[in-house]
C-alpha positions in Angstrom: 14.0 8.6 -16.1 10.4 7.6 -15.4 8.7 9.4 -12.5 7.9 7.2 -9.6 6.5 9.4 -6.9 6.1 13.1 -6.3 6.4 15.0 -3.0 4.7 18.3 -2.7 4.5 20.5 0.4 1.9 23.0 1.3 0.2 24.6 4.3 -3.3 24.1 5.6 -5.5 27.2 6.1 -4.3 27.3 9.7 -0.6 27.2 8.5 0.3 23.6 9.3 2.9 22.0 7.1 1.5 19.0 5.1 3.5 16.8 2.7 1.8 14.9 -0.1 3.4 11.7 -1.2 1.8 10.9 -4.6 2.4 7.7 -6.6 3.1 9.0 -10.1 3.0 6.2 -12.6 -0.6 6.7 -13.9 0.2 5.1 -17.2 0.9 1.9 -15.3 -1.9 2.2 -12.8 0.8 3.3 -10.2 2.0 -0.2 -10.1 4.9 -0.8 -7.7 8.3 -1.5 -9.1 11.9 -1.3 -7.8 12.2 2.4 -8.5 8.9 3.4 -6.9 9.6 1.4 -3.7 13.1 2.9 -3.3 11.6 6.3 -3.9 8.9 5.8 -1.2 11.5 4.6 1.3 13.8 7.5 0.7 10.9 10.0 0.8 9.6 8.6 4.1 13.0 8.6 5.6 13.4 12.3 4.7 10.0 13.2 5.9 10.5 11.5 9.2 13.4 14.0 9.9 11.2 17.1 9.3 10.3 18.3 12.7 8.0 21.0 11.3 5.8 18.5 9.4 2.3 18.0 10.8 0.9 15.3 8.5 1.5 13.2 5.3 -1.1 12.7 2.7 -0.6 9.6 0.5 -2.4 9.6 -2.9 -2.2 8.1 -6.4 -2.1 10.1 -9.6 -4.6 9.3 -12.3 -7.4 6.7 -12.5 -6.1 4.2 -10.0 -4.5 4.5 -6.6 -2.2 1.4 -7.1 -2.7 -1.7 -9.2 -0.3 -3.7 -7.1 3.1 -5.0 -8.1 4.3 -4.2 -11.6 4.1 -7.5 -13.5 7.2 -6.8 -15.6 9.1 -6.5 -12.3 7.6 -9.7 -10.9 8.4 -11.7 -14.1 12.0 -10.7 -13.9 12.1 -12.3 -10.5 11.7 -15.7 -12.2 15.3 -15.5 -13.5 16.8 -14.3 -10.2 18.8 -16.4 -7.7 17.2 -17.1 -4.3 19.5 -14.5 -2.8 18.6 -11.9 -5.4 14.9 -12.6 -4.9 15.3 -12.2 -1.1 17.0 -8.8 -1.6 14.4 -7.8 -4.1 11.6 -8.6 -1.7 13.2 -6.3 0.9 12.3 -3.3 -1.3 8.6 -3.7 -0.5 9.2 -4.3 3.2 11.4 -1.2 3.5 8.8 0.9 1.8 6.0 -0.3 4.1 8.0 -0.1 7.3 9.3 3.4 6.5 5.7 4.5 5.8 4.2 3.0 9.0 7.1 4.5 11.0 6.4 8.1 10.0 6.0 9.9 13.4 3.1 12.1 12.2 -0.5 11.3 11.1 -0.7 9.6 7.7 -3.9 10.1 5.7 -4.4 8.1 2.5 -7.1 8.6 -0.2 -7.8 5.9 -2.8 -9.6 5.8 -6.1 -10.1 3.2 -8.8 -8.2 0.0 -8.0 -6.1 -0.7 -4.9 -4.7 -4.2 -5.4 -2.1 -6.3 -3.6 0.8 -4.1 -2.5 -1.4 -1.0 -3.0 -3.6 -2.3 -0.1 -0.4 -2.8 1.9 0.3 0.9 1.5 -3.2 1.8 2.7 -2.8 -0.4 5.8 0.2 1.6 6.7 -1.8 4.8 6.9 -3.6 6.0 10.0 -6.7 7.3 8.3 -8.0 6.0 4.9 -10.6 7.6 2.7 -11.9 6.0 -0.5 -14.0 7.1 -3.4 -17.2 5.1 -3.5 -16.3 3.5 -6.8 -13.0 2.1 -5.5 -12.2 -1.6 -5.8 -9.9 -3.7 -3.8 -8.3 -7.2 -4.2 -5.6 -9.4 -2.9 -4.8 -10.7 -6.3 -1.6 -12.5 -5.4 -3.0 -16.1 -5.1 -4.5 -15.7 -8.7 -0.9 -15.3 -9.8 0.5 -18.2 -7.9 1.8 -15.9 -5.1 0.9 -14.9 -1.6 0.5 -11.4 0.0 3.4 -12.3 2.2 5.3 -9.0 2.8 2.1 -7.0 3.3 0.4 -9.6 5.5 1.4 -8.3 8.9 0.3 -4.7 8.0 -3.0 -6.0 6.7 -3.7 -8.2 9.7 -2.9 -5.3 12.0 -5.4 -3.2 10.1 -8.3 -5.6 9.6 -7.7 -8.7 11.8 -7.0 -12.3 10.9 -10.6 -13.4 10.4 -11.3 -10.7 7.7 -7.8 -11.3 6.2 -8.6 -15.0 5.8 -11.6 -14.2 3.6 -9.8 -11.6 1.5 -6.6 -13.5 1.0 -8.2 -16.9 0.3 -11.1 -15.9 -1.8 -9.0 -13.3 -3.8 -12.2 -11.7 -4.8 -12.8 -8.0 -5.8 -14.6 -6.1 -3.0 -15.9 -2.5 -3.1 -15.5 0.5 -0.8 -18.6 -0.4 1.3 -17.1 -3.8 2.1 -13.7 -2.2 2.7 -15.3 0.1 5.3 -17.0 -2.9 6.9 -13.6 -4.7 7.1 -11.9 -1.7 8.7 -9.5 -1.3 5.8 -11.2 2.1 4.9 -12.6 4.5 7.4 -14.9 6.5 5.1 -16.2 6.0 1.6 -17.2 9.2 -0.2 -18.4 10.4 -3.5 -15.7 11.7 -5.9 -17.1 15.2 -5.5 -16.8 15.0 -1.7 -13.5 13.3 -1.0 -11.3 16.3 -1.5 -13.2 18.5 0.9 -13.3 15.7 3.5 -9.6 15.1 3.2 -8.9 18.8 3.8 -11.3 18.8 6.8 -9.4 15.9 8.3 -6.0 17.6 7.7 -7.4 20.8 9.3 -8.5 18.8 12.3 -5.0 17.3 12.6 -3.5 20.8 12.3 -5.6 21.9 15.3 -4.0 19.3 17.5 -0.8 19.7 19.4 2.1 18.7 17.2 4.0 16.9 20.0 0.8 15.3 21.3 0.1 13.8 17.9 3.6 12.3 17.7 3.2 10.9 21.2 -0.2 9.5 20.2 1.4 7.6 17.3 4.2 6.3 19.4 1.7 5.2 22.0 -0.4 3.4 19.5 2.7 1.6 18.1 3.5 0.4 21.6 0.0 -0.8 22.2 0.0 -2.7 18.9 3.5 -4.0 19.5 5.8 -3.2 16.6 7.9 -6.2 17.5 5.5 -8.4 15.6 6.2 -6.5 12.3 9.9 -6.9 12.7 9.6 -10.6 13.7 7.6 -11.5 10.6 9.6 -9.4 8.1 12.3 -11.9 7.2 10.1 -15.0 7.0 7.7 -13.2 4.8 10.4 -12.0 2.5 11.7 -15.6 2.2 8.2 -16.8 1.4 7.6 -14.4 -1.5 11.1 -14.9 -2.8 10.5 -18.7 -2.9 7.1 -18.4 -4.5 8.2 -16.1 -7.2 10.4 -18.7 -8.9 8.0 -21.6 -8.6 6.3 -22.9 -11.8 2.9 -21.9 -10.5 3.8 -18.3 -10.1 5.6 -18.2 -13.5 2.5 -19.7 -15.1 0.2 -17.2 -13.3 2.2 -14.2 -14.3 2.6 -15.4 -17.9 -1.1 -15.9 -18.2 -1.8 -12.5 -16.8 0.6 -10.8 -19.2 -0.9 -12.6 -22.2 -4.6 -12.1 -21.2 -5.3 -15.8 -20.9 -6.5 -18.1 -18.1 -3.7 -19.8 -16.2 -3.6 -23.6 -16.2 -5.6 -23.8 -13.0 -8.4 -21.7 -14.6 -8.3 -18.6 -12.4 -9.7 -15.3 -13.4 -7.7 -12.5 -15.1 -6.9 -9.8 -12.7 -6.4 -6.8 -15.0 -7.4 -3.5 -13.5 -10.3 -1.8 -15.3 
């Protein structure tokens, strides 16, 4: 069976327990498919029960953090019934909600491309670091789709005004722009990001474990988690409906055959 994610556990220099959740499909740009989303959900559910855990680090193996949704998976959706598509869309919602619900600080580091659902994962983290060469894009509209399921998490992270530009222009933006948007907290050279990640984890380890959990719960209350739950079903219905429409089928077919879609968009293949 193909690997989807890997979970490793280690201790900081001060002895705090850290778990790394690493996306592990580098040959596919760590693109999200059914198996990976189920694995993320299971892993987060297990990690949430670990009372000794002090933080979770989310990373991607290989050149890219996450190239978005696996196109083979999305193309299969075109032959699904509406009910099957709705259940299929739940997989991404479950992965995002389980990640954002982790009771300990979540640090994410990104490199290469973070597109679509990959940005959704970043928006579920508390602290995000990016290599300076990182690229970001909400590529769904170019495929005849919408970033529906990830949208509440994105808007909570960067606000509606910035989300309007990113969703509607569907353009590639770099780490500097991601910092300006509030999507990324720090952009660092490849040679510096590991040391900075470790420094942040050490700072987390210096805080009271219960205090950090209470801080996360406090922030959730202030930001009102009810909004995420209220939007979940309508957003799953939206993406389930769009997947089977001719526009989305044309967009995904064009991407997979490296041609322009009928509306003359731009190919979105990760470099």
